[in-house]
N, C-alpha and C positions, 0 to 999 in steps of 0.2 A: 750700330753703324750699318747703313743700308748698302746695297750693291754699288750705287753710284759713288758714295763716299769711299768705299773700299777700292774701287777702280782708280779714283783720283789719288788716294793714298799710295797705291801701288805704282802709279805713274810717277809720282813725286820721288818715290824710292829709286825707280829706274833712272830718272834724270840725275839725282844726286850721285848714284853709283857710276853713271857714265861720266859725270864731271870729275869725280875722284879718280876714275880710271884714266881719264885724259891727263890729269895732273901727274899721276904716278907714271904714266907712259912717257911723259917728257923727261922723267928722271933716268930711264934706262935705254932710250933709243939713241941712235948716233946723232949727236948734236952738230957735228961738223959736216955731216952729209945732208943735203936738203932732201926732204921726203918727196916721193913721187907717186904715192897712192894713199887714198883715204878710205878707211873701212868703217862702214856704219853698221852697228849691231844694236838692235832693240833701242834705238834712240841715242846710243852712245857713239862717239866719233873717235877714231884712232888714226892719227897721221903717221904713216909708216913708210917702209921701203919695200919695193917689189921683190928684190933678190932674196932676202932671208925668207920671205913668206913662200915664194914660188919654189924654193929649194926643198921645202918640207911639206907643203900642202898641195895635194893633187887638185883639190877643188879650185883654189885660187889660181893655180897654174893654168887650168882650163879656161877660167874666166878671162885671164890676161891674154891667153893665146887667141881666144875668140875675137877679142877687140884689139888685135895687134895693129891694124891699120889706123884705127882712130886714137891709138895711144891712150888707153883707158887710165884714168887717174882717180876714179871714185867707184867703189864697189859696196853694194848693200847686201848683207848676209841676213836673209829672212829666217825666222824660227830657229835660230841657232840655240841648241840645248845649253842651258846654264846662263845664257845671256852674256852681258859684257864681262862679267867676272870670269867666266870660262874662257872667253876669247882672249882675255888678257894673259891668262896662264899659257894658252897655246902660242900666243905671239912671243912671250918670253922664251918659250922653248925654241921657237924659230930663230931667235936672236942669240941663242946659246947662253942665256942667263939662268943660273941655277935657282931652283926652288924645291921645296920639300913636297913629295907626294905623301898624302896622309889618307886616313879612312874618310875624312871629311871632304876631300876633293877628287878621290880616285874615280868615283862614278862620273863626275863631270868631265874628267879628262878622257875617260873611255868614250863618252858620248860625243864630246867636241872633236876628238881625233877621228871618230868615224864620220862625223859631219864634214870635216875639212879634208878627209881622206889623207890623214897623216899616217901612212902605212909604210911597211918595208919596201913597197914597190917604188916609192919615191925617194926614200932616204933610209940608210941603215940606222938601227936603234932609234927609230922614230917614236913619237909620243905614244902612239897606239900600243906598241909592243912593250914600252916601259910601264904604262898603266896596267896592261894585262898581266905582266909579270908580278907587279906589286899585289894585284888583286888575288892571284892564284897562290903566291908563296907566302904572303903576309896576312891578308885579310881573311881568307877562307880557313885559316887555322886558328882563328880567334873569334869566339862567339860575340863578345862585346863589339868588336870592330865590324862584324857582319851586320849587327843591328844598326850601327852608325851609318853604314853604307846604304842599308835599306831606307833609312830616313832621308838620305840625300836623293835616293831614287824616286821618292814621292813626286818630285817636281820634274823628273826626267822621263816620265812615261809618255808614250809607249816604247821609246827608243831603248831605254834601259832594259826593258823586258825582251825586246828583239835581240839585243846583244847578250842575253842570258846572264846579265849581271844579277838580276833579281833571283832567278832560279838557282844560281850557284850559291848565293848567300843563304837562301832558304834551305837548300840541301845541307850546307855546312852547319847551320844552326840546329837542324833536326839531328844530324849525326852527333854533334857535340853534346846535345841534351841527352840523347840516348846513351852515349858513352858515360856521361856523368851519372846517369841513373844506375848503370851497371856497376860502376865503381863504388857508388854509395851503397848498393845492395851487398857487394862483397865486404865492405867495411862493417856492415851490421851483422855479418855471420859470426857466430860464436858457438863453442861447444857447451852442451848442457852437462849436468852432473853425471848423467849416464854415458857420456862420451859421444852423444849424437850431435850432429851439426844442425843448427836451426837459426832462424832469423830473429834477431832481437827487435821486436816491434816497439818497445819502449824507447829505444835509441832514436834520437832526432834524425830525420832524413835530411842530409845536407846536399842531396843531388838536385834540388829544385831551386837553386839560387838564381837561375836564369829567368825565373818568372817575372821578377821586378824589371829586369832589363827589357823584356819584350813588351812591356805595357806602354812604351812610348811610340810603338809603330802604328801607322794608320790602319784602320779596320780592314781594308781590302788586302793589304799585305799581311796583316796579322792572321787573317783567315787562311791564307796560303801556307803560312808557317805552321799553324795548328794542324792543318790537313796533312802536311808532310810528316809531322811528328806522330800523328795517329797511324799513318801508313807504315811508319818504322817501328811501331809497337810500343810507343811510350805508355807508361802506366796510366789507366783512366783517372786515377786519383790526382796525378800530376797535371793532366789535361784539365780536369775540373778545377783544381786550385788556380791554374793560370787563367781560366775563364772568369772565375770569381774575382780575381785581382784586377783583371782588365775592365770588367763591368763596373766595379766599384770606382775606378778612376775615371771612366768615361761617362758614367751615369749620375753618380751621387754629387759630383761637382756642379751639375746643372739640374738639380732635382726639382727646382721650382718651375716646372713646365706648365703647371695648371694655375690659373688665376682664380682663386676662390671667390673673389668679389664679383667678377664679371662673367664667370662660366664660359670663358673663351680661352683658347690656347694661345700662348704667346711665343714669340721668337720662332717663326716657322723654319728658319734655316737650322737652328739648333735642334728643333723637333725632328726634322727630317734626318739629321745626323744620328740622333739617338734612336730613332726607329730602325735605321740601318744597323746600328750596333746591336740592338736587342735581337733582331731577326737573324743576324749573323751568328751571335753567340748561341742562340737556340739551335741553329743548324749544326753547330760544332759540339754540342753536348754529347758526352759519351753515352752509349746505350746501357751501360751497366748501372744498376741501382746504387744509390749512396755515393756515387762518384762526386756529387756536389750536394751540399746541405739542402734539405727540403725548404728551408726558409729562403734560400737563394732562388729556388724555383718559383716560390710564391712572389718574391720580389720581382722577378722577370715577368711573371704573369700580370702583376699590377701595372708594370711599365708598359707591357704589351697592350693592355686594355686602355690605359691612359693615352698612349701614343697612336692608338688605332692601327696596330700592326696587322699583318695579313691573318686571315682566318686559319690558315694552315699552321702558322706560328703559334697561335693561341691554343689550337686543338692539340698540338704536340705537347705543349706545356701541361695542359689539363690531363692528358693521358699519362705523362710521367708522374705528375703529382698523385693521380688516382692509384697508381701502382704501389705507392708507399704512403698512403694517406694515414695509416695507423700510427705514424710517428709525427704527424702534424699537431699543431697546437691551435687553440681557439683564435689567437691573434693572427695566425696564418690565414685562417678562413675569412676573416673580416676584411674582404676586399671592397674598397669604396666604389660606389657607383658614379661614373663620370658622364651621366646622361643628363636629360632635361630635369628641371626642378621638380616635376611631379612624380619622379621615379623614387624607388626605395633608396634608403640611405646606403645599403650595402648591395653588392652585385650578387643577387640570389641565383640568377640563371647560370652564372659561371660555376658556382658551388654545386648546383644540381648536376651539371654535366660532369664535374669531378666525381661526385658520388656515383653516378651511373657508370663511369669508367671503373671505379673500385668494385662495384657490385657485379659488373659483367665479367670480371675475372672468375668469380664463382660460377657463373653460368657456363663458362667454357669447359667446366668439368664434364658436362654432358657429352662432349665430343671426344673425350679421352677414354682410354681403356680402364678396366677395373683397377689395375695396379696403380695407375697414376692418380686415380680418384682418391685413394687412401693417403696419398702424399699431400696432406693438407698444407704443408709449408712450401710446396713447389712454386715455381714461377707463375703458374696460371691460376692458382686458387689461394685466396687469403686464408690463414688459419682462423680457428674460432676465436682465439685471443685477439687477433687483428680486428675481427668483427665487433668484439666487445668494446675495444678501444674506440673504434670509429663510431659505434652507436652512442657511446658516452659523449664523444666529440660533437656529434650531430645534435644530440639533445641540448648540450650547452649552447651550440650555435643557434638553435631554434629559440631558446630562452633569450638570447642576445638580440635577435632580430624581431621577436614577437611584439615589442612595444611600438614598432614602426607603424604609423597610421596609414601609410601608403601600401603596406604589405597585404596583398590580396590573399583570401583564404585558400584559393587553388594553389598558389605558389607555396604557402606554408605547408599545406598537406602534401604537396609533391615532394618537398624535401623530406618530410617525416616518413613517407611511404617508400622512399628509394631503397632503403635497406631491407633485406629479407627478414621474415618473422623471427628466425632463429638468432638474429644478431642481438636482440634485447632479451635478457633473462629477467631483468627488473625494469619496470616501466615508471619508476619514480621521476627520472629526468624528463621523459616525454610528458608525463602528467603536469610537471611543474611548468614546462614550456607552454602547454595548452592553457593552463590556468592564467599565465601571464598574457597570452594572446586574448583570452576572453575578457580579462580585466581591461586591456587597452582598447578592445573593440566591443564596447558594451551594447552597441546598436545592432549586433549580429542577430539575424533571425533565428527562431527556435530550430528550424530545420537545419540550418548551417551549424548551430551549436551541437545538435545531435550527431550530425555527420562528422564533426571534428572529434567529438568524444568517443566515437567508435574506434578511433585509432588506438585508444588506451585499452589494454587488457587489465581490468581492475583486479583480476585474480593475481596479477604479478606485481601489485603494489606492496610495499613494505607496511608494517604495522603503523608506523608514524604517518606515512602518506595516505594510508587508508582512513586513519582517524581524521586527517585534514579533509579528505574528499567527502567523508560522510557529513560534514558540516559546511561544505562549500556551496553557497547559494548560487554561484555562477554556473554550476553544472546543471544540466537538465535533470528533471525528477527521475527519469528512467535510469540515468547513470548513478544517481545517489542510491536508488534501490539496489542496483547491482553491487555497489560498494558494501552496503549493509548486508546483503545476502552473503557475499564472500567473507565478510568479517564474522558473520554468524557461523558459517562453516568452519572457519579457523578456530573459533571458540569451542565449538562442539568437538572438533578433533582433539583439541587440547584436553577437554573433559574426558573424552573416550580413552585417551592415553593414560589418564590418571586413574580411571575406574578399573575394576576387575571384570572378569568375564560376564558376570550376571548383568552388570550395568552397561555392557557394550551393546546389548541387543536393542533396547529402546532408542538409544542415541543413534546407532547406525540405521535403524529403521526410519527415524525421523529425517536423517540426512538424505536417505534414499528418496523419501517422499518430497523433500524440498527440491532435490535435483531433478525429480521427474517433471517439474514444471507446475505443480499444484498451486504454488504461491500466487502467481500472476493470474491464474485462471479463475480462482475463487473470489478474489478481492480486487477492489479498485486500486489504482496506484497510490492514492493518498492514504487509504486504509492500510495498504500493504506497507507503505513507508513507516507509518506510526507503529504498526504491529512489530515490524522487524526491529525498530529502535528499542521498543519496550522489551522484547525478548533478549536482545543483545545486552541490555542493562542487567536483566536477571541472570543471564549466563555468566556475565562478568562477576556478579556477586557470588554465584555458586562456585566459580573458579577460585575466588578468594577464600571461600570456606574450605574447599578441598585442600588448599595450600596450608591453612591453619591446622586441619586434621593431620596432614602429613607431618607437620612440625611436632604435634603431640605424639604421634607414633614414634618418631625418632627419639624423643625424650624417654618414652617408655622402654624402647629398645636399649638405651644406655643404662637405665636402671636395672633391667633384667640381667645384663652382662655383669654389672657390679654385684648383684645378689648371688649369681652363680659362682663367682669367685670366693664369696664369703662362706657359703654353706651348701651342703648336699643333703640336708635332713628332710624329714617329712614336712617340717614347717615351711621349708623352701618350696617343696612341691605344691603345698597348699596355696601359698602366695602366687606360685607360677600359674596354677590353674585359674586363679582369679584374674590375673593379668591377661591370660589367654582369652577370657571372656570379654575383656575390654577391647581386644584387638579385632573382634568380629564386628566390623562396621558395615557389613553388607546386608544386615537384616536377618541373620541366622541365629541371633542370640535368643534363647528360649525364655529368658527372664522377662516377664510381662512388665514389671515396673521399671525396667531400665530406661533411664533418661540420658543415655550416652549421646554425645554429639553426632555419632555416626548414624543412629536411627533417625534423629531429627533431620539430618542432612539428606538421608534417603527419601524421607517424606517430601522434603523440598524439591528433590530431583524429580519425583513423580509428578508433583504439581506443575513444575515448569514444563515438563514434557507434555502433560495433558493440555495445558494452555496453548502450547505451541501447535500441537496437533489440531486443537479446536480452531485456532486462527487460520491454519492453512486449509482445513476442510471447509 
């Protein structure tokens, strides 16, 4: 319904209301006395008598007095608050006809009595004082009635505000809510087994029942109510719960603001209202963390992006989310992009700003003293566990956005590089995301592929990820050589831990030579690649042989224990010396004809090391 149709519909309602008022008016006016004045109110006409009106209304008395010579018989009351309905109640009061003052009409009566000057100056116990008495003694002592009056005030502004009807109801609501909170807190106090008084956190909080009642108020009045509650010290959790409830009612019922087929926003009136709701709720959010769920903050951020809210509103949400990003989920970060068709599927720029907000908390440590720096869980610096969680979240996010054909390399790398180096202890997730990106962007130049793969520290890959990377043809050759190099180091370290002191020397010597950079200097990348793969296969075989020898030794050890329990004779000593000879697998056995596995293995060790040294030299 457009504005013209709405205006026509409103005009028809006024005419029908005026007609019904005129019909009802004929029922209670003096039928045996002819009328001598006609009152026009917002299109409605009331045929009445001057005397009852003049005796109560100072405004009508002045109008009649001003036109005494011309004997005025027709008066038009412009902009009368509440329209014909309010004037009918005022006229009834002038005629002495009883009617009930309720929370649904007391605001109208206060406003119309002020407009018509129905005060004590012109008549005792006039309409103004009656309405004020009801407002003070009845309405302001009941929260639900205050809410009903505020709803009526929506159409009576700014007069209702000038008469302090709005402010009195708002103060009453805030006072009642705080009183309910205190009463609820006392009801949850209980004694522990040790006799100490404490708060039972598991007991349901019954002090926030008013949240649902306030959700019917218009956004501008709702803002005033929430501000008054915050000033009176209402719990941040209660403020947050109220804001979540209000947003769900005002936003989710009109969630189809975006037309997916046409890429255009629909229903501009509704869009403007929802933009105001989002910006107002963001301005009312408590400063305390966890006062509202982080999923709610992300929901507000999506709405703010979609509705094109102010930059300050969006930046405030991004800052709040960044301060508690470690409890976010992947679904939270997947914010749709509401721009032109050539843009990315998800809003990458917003996520990058959120990550910058999170990382800058750590940077603020530089400005703090030494004592506060060590408080890693303080308000200004995320703990290391928070960094681990966010790093995992970011890696999963990168893997999710990587297949997007419109995602530029610079944006992908900017997201990956936002976190500090100490945030990731394992680079499996980052490697997986980069591999997905390379697979989706196969036309990427070699220089860009090398630049992208430099983000991964291949030394921090797990054994499974390293095995995958060693055979990944999408990686640059230089990266594959690095993977094989670190895998070789891992195998050598495993062998060195299994060998004794004599076998440590050649292995450590070779590891030192490799890490000194002799590999890449002596051979071309292709030869280097083939040599490292060959050596890694040989080292894996040697590691398997070492494990087999270890199993044999364990079996021998069990047999020795069994023999020791059976006999302590010379025969036992003889067999014991023979078994000792078998245990010497480091090449110290004096028997020339020994064909034990240990001697053969040592020969293999020497050959492997010689070949490796030759390949590197």
